[in-house]
Each structure stands twice: as structure tokens, then as C-alpha cells.
C-alpha positions in Angstrom: 82.2 60.7 103.5 82.6 58.4 106.4 79.3 57.1 108.3 80.6 57.2 111.7 77.6 55.0 112.9 79.5 52.1 111.5 81.6 51.6 114.7 79.7 49.5 117.2 77.5 48.3 114.5 77.2 44.6 113.2 80.7 45.1 111.6 82.4 45.7 114.7 80.7 42.8 116.4 81.7 40.8 113.2 85.4 41.4 113.9 85.0 40.3 117.5 83.2 37.2 116.2 86.0 36.5 113.8 88.9 36.7 116.6 87.1 35.7 119.8 87.4 31.9 119.3 91.3 32.0 119.8 91.8 30.6 123.3 95.5 30.7 123.4 97.7 33.8 122.7 101.2 34.4 122.7 102.4 37.3 125.2 104.1 40.4 124.1 107.8 39.0 124.7 107.0 36.0 122.3 105.9 38.2 119.8 109.0 40.5 120.3 111.1 37.1 120.1 109.1 36.2 116.8 109.9 40.0 115.5 113.7 39.4 116.1 113.8 36.0 114.3 111.9 37.7 111.5 113.9 41.0 111.4 117.1 38.8 111.0 115.8 36.9 108.1 114.7 40.3 106.6 118.4 41.4 106.9 119.7 38.6 104.9 118.3 40.6 101.9 120.0 43.8 103.2 122.5 45.6 100.6 124.8 47.6 102.8 126.3 49.3 99.6 123.0 50.5 98.1 121.5 50.9 101.8 118.2 49.0 100.2 116.7 45.7 100.4 117.3 43.2 97.4 114.4 41.2 96.0 111.9 44.2 96.2 111.6 47.6 95.2 112.6 51.4 96.1 109.5 52.3 97.7 109.5 48.8 99.7 112.8 49.5 101.0 111.3 52.5 102.6 108.6 50.3 104.3 111.5 47.7 105.3 113.0 50.6 107.1 109.9 51.7 108.8 109.3 48.2 110.2 112.9 48.3 111.9 112.4 51.6 113.3 109.0 50.7 114.7 110.4 47.7 116.3 113.2 49.9 117.8 110.7 52.0 119.5 108.9 48.9 121.0 112.1 47.1 122.0 115.2 49.3 122.4 117.4 46.8 123.9 116.8 43.9 121.1 117.0 46.7 118.6 120.5 47.5 119.8 121.4 43.7 119.7 120.2 43.8 116.1 122.1 46.7 115.2 119.0 48.8 113.9 120.3 52.4 114.6 123.3 51.6 112.8 121.2 50.1 109.8 119.0 53.3 109.7 122.1 55.5 109.5 123.7 53.4 106.7 120.3 53.4 104.9 120.2 57.1 105.3 123.5 57.5 104.1 123.6 55.2 101.1 120.1 55.1 99.9 120.3 58.7 98.8 123.4 58.0 96.9 121.7 55.4 94.8 120.1 57.0 91.7 117.0 54.9 90.8 114.7 55.6 87.9 111.2 54.5 88.4 108.2 53.6 86.0 104.8 52.9 87.1 101.7 51.5 85.4 98.5 50.1 86.5 97.4 46.6 85.7 93.9 46.2 84.2 92.8 45.3 87.7 94.2 48.5 89.1 97.4 46.7 90.7 100.4 49.4 90.5 103.4 47.7 88.9 106.7 49.4 89.8 109.8 49.1 87.7 113.1 50.5 89.0 116.4 50.9 87.6 119.5 51.4 89.5 122.8 52.7 88.4 125.2 49.9 88.5 127.5 49.7 91.7 130.5 49.9 89.4 129.7 53.6 88.6 128.7 54.6 92.3 132.5 55.8 92.6 131.6 58.6 90.4 128.7 59.7 92.2 128.7 62.5 95.1 126.0 62.9 97.5 123.3 65.3 96.2 121.7 66.5 99.2 118.2 64.6 99.3 117.8 64.5 95.8 117.9 60.7 95.6 114.9 60.4 98.1 113.1 62.0 95.1 111.7 60.6 92.3 108.8 61.0 89.7 106.2 59.5 92.0 104.8 61.3 95.0 103.6 58.0 96.7 107.4 56.8 96.7 108.5 59.9 98.2 105.9 59.8 101.0 106.9 56.1 102.0 110.4 57.5 102.4 109.5 60.7 104.2 107.3 58.5 106.8 110.6 55.9 107.1 112.7 59.0 107.7 110.0 60.3 110.5 110.0 57.0 112.3 113.9 56.8 112.1 113.8 60.2 113.9 111.5 58.9 116.4 114.2 56.2 117.1 116.6 58.8 117.5 114.6 61.0 120.0 115.3 57.9 122.4 119.0 58.6 121.8 119.9 57.1 118.5 120.4 59.3 115.8 119.6 62.9 115.3 117.7 65.6 113.6 119.0 64.7 110.1 116.3 62.4 109.3 113.6 64.8 110.2 115.2 67.0 107.9 115.0 64.8 105.1 111.3 64.3 105.5 110.9 68.0 105.5 112.6 68.2 102.2 110.5 65.3 100.8 107.2 67.0 102.2 108.1 70.3 100.2 108.6 68.3 96.9 105.1 66.5 97.4 103.6 69.9 98.1 104.1 71.0 94.3 101.9 68.2 93.2 98.9 70.1 92.8 96.2 68.2 91.6 93.3 69.5 89.5 90.6 67.4 91.5 92.2 68.9 94.6 95.0 67.3 96.7 98.1 66.0 94.7 98.6 64.0 91.8 100.3 60.4 92.0 103.2 61.5 89.8 105.0 64.3 88.2 104.4 62.5 84.8 101.0 61.0 85.3 97.9 63.1 85.9 96.2 60.6 88.2 94.9 61.7 91.4 94.8 58.5 93.7 94.3 57.8 97.2 97.5 56.6 98.4 99.5 59.6 97.4 97.0 61.9 98.9 96.9 59.7 102.3 100.8 59.6 102.4 100.7 63.7 101.9 98.3 64.1 104.9 100.2 61.6 107.2 103.5 63.1 106.5 102.2 66.9 107.1 100.5 65.9 110.3 103.4 63.9 111.5 105.6 66.7 111.0 103.3 69.1 112.8 103.7 66.9 115.7 107.4 66.9 115.5 108.5 70.3 114.7 106.6 72.7 117.3 108.4 75.8 115.6 106.6 75.2 112.3 103.4 73.4 113.8 100.9 75.9 112.2 102.3 75.6 108.7 102.3 71.7 108.6 99.0 71.7 110.5 97.4 73.8 108.0 98.3 71.5 105.2 97.2 68.3 107.2 93.9 69.8 108.0 93.3 71.2 104.4 94.1 68.0 103.0 91.8 66.0 105.3 89.1 68.2 104.6 89.4 67.7 100.8 90.2 64.1 101.3 86.9 63.3 103.1 84.9 65.2 100.6 86.5 64.0 97.6 84.5 60.8 96.8 87.4 58.6 97.4 85.6 56.8 100.5 82.7 55.1 99.1 79.3 54.1 100.5 80.9 50.9 102.5 83.4 53.3 104.1 86.2 51.7 102.0 88.5 53.8 100.1 88.9 53.2 96.3 92.2 53.6 94.2 91.7 56.8 92.9 89.4 59.4 90.9 88.6 59.8 87.2 89.5 62.5 85.0 86.1 64.0 86.1 87.2 63.9 89.9 84.7 61.3 90.5 85.5 58.0 92.3 86.8 55.5 89.8 85.4 52.3 91.5 88.8 50.7 91.4 90.3 48.2 93.8 90.1 48.8 97.5 93.6 48.1 98.2 94.4 47.2 101.8 97.1 49.8 102.1 94.6 52.5 101.0 92.6 51.4 104.1 95.8 51.7 106.3 97.7 54.8 105.8 94.6 57.0 106.3 94.6 55.6 109.7 98.1 56.7 110.5 97.3 60.1 109.1 94.1 60.8 111.3 96.1 59.5 114.5 98.6 62.1 114.0 96.3 64.7 112.9 94.2 63.9 116.2 97.0 64.3 118.3 97.9 67.5 116.6 94.5 69.1 116.8 93.0 67.3 119.8 90.1 66.1 117.7 89.1 62.9 119.1 86.4 62.4 116.4 89.1 61.8 114.0 89.9 58.6 115.8 86.2 57.5 115.6 86.3 57.9 111.9 89.5 56.2 111.6 87.9 53.2 113.6 85.0 53.3 111.2 87.4 52.7 108.0 89.5 50.1 109.9 86.1 48.2 110.9 85.0 48.3 107.5 88.3 46.9 106.1 88.8 44.1 108.6 85.0 42.9 108.0 85.1 43.3 103.9 88.9 42.4 103.3 89.4 39.6 105.4 88.8 35.8 104.9 88.3 34.0 108.3 89.5 36.6 110.0 92.8 36.7 108.2 93.7 40.1 106.2 93.5 39.0 102.2 94.5 41.2 99.4 92.3 40.6 96.2 95.6 39.6 94.2 96.8 36.9 96.1 98.8 35.0 95.9 100.2 36.8 92.6 100.6 40.4 93.8 103.9 41.2 92.5 106.3 43.4 94.6 103.8 46.2 95.1 100.9 44.3 96.0 102.8 42.0 98.5 103.6 45.1 100.6 99.9 46.2 101.1 98.8 44.3 103.8 101.4 45.1 106.2 101.0 48.6 105.7 97.4 48.4 106.9 98.2 46.4 109.9 101.1 48.7 110.9 98.6 51.7 110.8 96.0 49.8 112.5 98.7 49.3 115.5 99.0 53.2 115.5 95.3 53.5 115.7 95.0 50.7 118.6 97.6 52.7 120.5 95.5 55.9 120.4 92.1 54.2 120.7 91.9 50.8 121.8 89.4 48.5 120.7 89.5 44.8 121.9 88.1 43.5 118.6 91.3 45.5 116.7 93.6 44.0 119.3 92.2 40.5 118.6 92.3 40.9 114.9 96.1 41.9 115.1 97.3 39.0 117.2 95.0 36.5 115.2 96.8 37.5 112.2 100.2 37.3 113.9 99.5 34.0 115.4 98.5 32.6 111.8 101.5 34.2 110.2 103.9 32.6 112.4 102.2 29.1 112.3 101.3 28.9 108.7 103.2 31.4 106.4 106.8 30.6 107.8 109.6 28.5 106.5 112.6 26.9 108.5 114.5 30.1 107.8 111.9 32.1 109.4 111.0 33.7 105.9 107.4 34.8 105.7 105.5 34.7 102.3 102.4 36.6 100.9 99.5 34.6 101.9 99.2 34.7 105.6 96.6 31.9 105.9 99.4 29.7 104.2 100.8 27.7 102.9 104.2 29.4 102.7 105.2 30.6 99.2 108.3 32.4 98.0 109.5 35.2 100.2 111.2 38.4 99.5 112.3 41.5 101.5 108.7 43.1 100.8 106.7 39.9 101.9 108.8 39.6 105.0 108.6 43.3 106.0 104.8 43.1 105.4 104.5 40.1 107.5 106.6 41.5 110.2 104.5 44.8 110.5 101.9 42.5 112.0 103.9 40.6 114.3 105.7 43.8 115.4 102.3 45.4 116.0 101.2 42.3 118.3 104.3 42.8 120.2 103.0 46.4 120.8 99.4 45.8 121.6 99.5 42.1 123.1 
């Protein structure tokens, strides 16, 4: 269970102290300009034939799409110049035609390691579109990322670009996730491994609550799932005494004490924001602020978010921090706190100053120095810069 007294405590004051020393900030327009430059660099890895981003994995490409959609919502004019609506449509069209076989293992320190095998491009002409089947695989977390990417793509469409096809894709993915009943409650991580982990269950909550807010005719259906999921999650033991979320549960359905990855502290924020919107329960935002404050305080170094695997996080771990910052942005929009705003801006400033090469590529370690960049590290860092453009 979350101890809500954490908000406003020493932890929140610590966040303020970490970031309040900044005397100069970029403005929203500057962060937006940085976002445009970074998104142009991201698109250098975009593969139009597959609708995916080379140099990173299947689920990572869903997150690449999400950062594009989020920027489109913040700056529609720049989005049009970047051709984001067309990229969203192309990814929707092509990605589901690209069969991807996935395998995942957990490293000795609990870092997910994903391996994907795509059917060679030379055989793509033999394939026909199979509904939404190709947004599904053996891993419920992968499916959840694509569902959220489709939901955010739909949100762009609500503003005049796109249509309901993205939302229907998310519904179909949700229905597959719903089949993943775990013996501990919630859903399993995958269809092949009986592991009950945090991220799949957070994604299930976030997708259900998001759909409740976007399909009024079926709100009760999706909201019932979201509320049930949160009631289970907060009592599951996944949230530890420090208000951080560990990776998963043991076979005995107890907290396994594994790593508190940043993305596990992130997706729950977005899920609670959507659930609060759907129910009108503002206490859910306080709970989210509690988890966010704990993560910022305990998972940062000198005010900059830091993943325990850095600098060697692989393609999975390199994506995690941006997911936290993206969802922190959603929380800040719903329930503003000056320390959280400062934290977002501090990280955005640092990424641009210390973790960027002359091609505007962005690496894994945000405090620098710049290392190798991939579409995954790029989109992860961009989540922070886009967030800064939204809250500055």
C-alpha cells in the first residue's frame, strides 16, 4: 500500500532542493524546437516498409510512436511539418503486417532482455493483412505498449488527423490482455511464462482506464476492469515500504524484491491519472504524486534520473527512463507540483547540454557524456524534452 503522507514530506522537499538551484530555463518554444530537432534525428531510424524503428525492438517502436503522438498534441503545427500524422498512419498500416516472434528472459539482476525475429522483407509480399493480429504476441506488456500507442494516436486524430481505427486496435489488444489471468490476481507477464510482474499489470490498468475515458458508450465496461485492477494492484505487495514498485511477485505471490526500474514507477502514474479522470477521485492523484516523489528522490543522481543498469542497459532498459518522464508529464498536467516541473525541466536541460552529439542524437546516460544512440535511447530522452515543452 502507498503511504500518502510521503507527499509534502522530506522527499518532496528534496526534489525541490535538487532542482531549485537552476537559475536559467529554456521556455516552452525552445523545448519544442529541441523536440523537433530530436524527432528529425529519431526519424533517421524509421523504416517505412516495416513501420518500425530500426536499431531497437518491437515494444520500443510502440514507444517511439507514442512520443511522436504526444508531441503532435502539444504542437500540431510543428507536427504537420514533421509529417507525424502520416507516420502514425504508416506505422498502423505496416507494423501489423510485420510478423514478429518474441522471446524474453530476465537477466540475473532482473533486467528484461527481449529478442525479436522478423520475417525477412523479401517474403512480405506473401503476407496479407490479418486484422490486428500482428499487434499481438506472447507478451502482454508488448501488447500494452502498442495499445497505448494506438490510444495516443487516436488522441491526435481527435484533433483532426486520423480516425477511430486506432482506438479499435487498442480495444482489440485490450481484449487479448484480458485473457492473461494470473493465479496471483491481475494478469501474467506473458502467455508462455507464469510470472506476475508490475509492468504488464500497470499497462493493463492504464489501457483499461484510458479506454473508459474515450469510449463513453462502453465506459462502465472498461472502468470496471480498471477499478478492479487498481484495487488488486495496491494490495498485491508490488508497492514496497519505500513507495517504490518492485519488478514482480514470487510464485507465492509475494513481492520478489527485484529491481525498482524507473518504468515501473512511471506507467502507474499515467494509469492513475486516467482512472482519476474516469472516476473523479482526486485521491488517486495524491497516490500518484507519492510514488513519483519516491522515484524522483531515490532513483536520481544529482537531480538527474538514473537507471541502475547504466550505461549498459540493452535495448529494453534504455527505454525505461523516458517512460517514467512521459507519465510524470501526464501527472503534472493533471495535478501540478512545482518540484515535479523543476525535475522535468532540469532533466531536459541536462540531456540537451550533456547527452547530445552534433547530429542531435541522444544517448542512454542523461547526465552525459554522450554514448551510442539508438531509436530507443533517442525516443526515451525525447519523452523528457517533449514533457518539458508541455509543462514549461
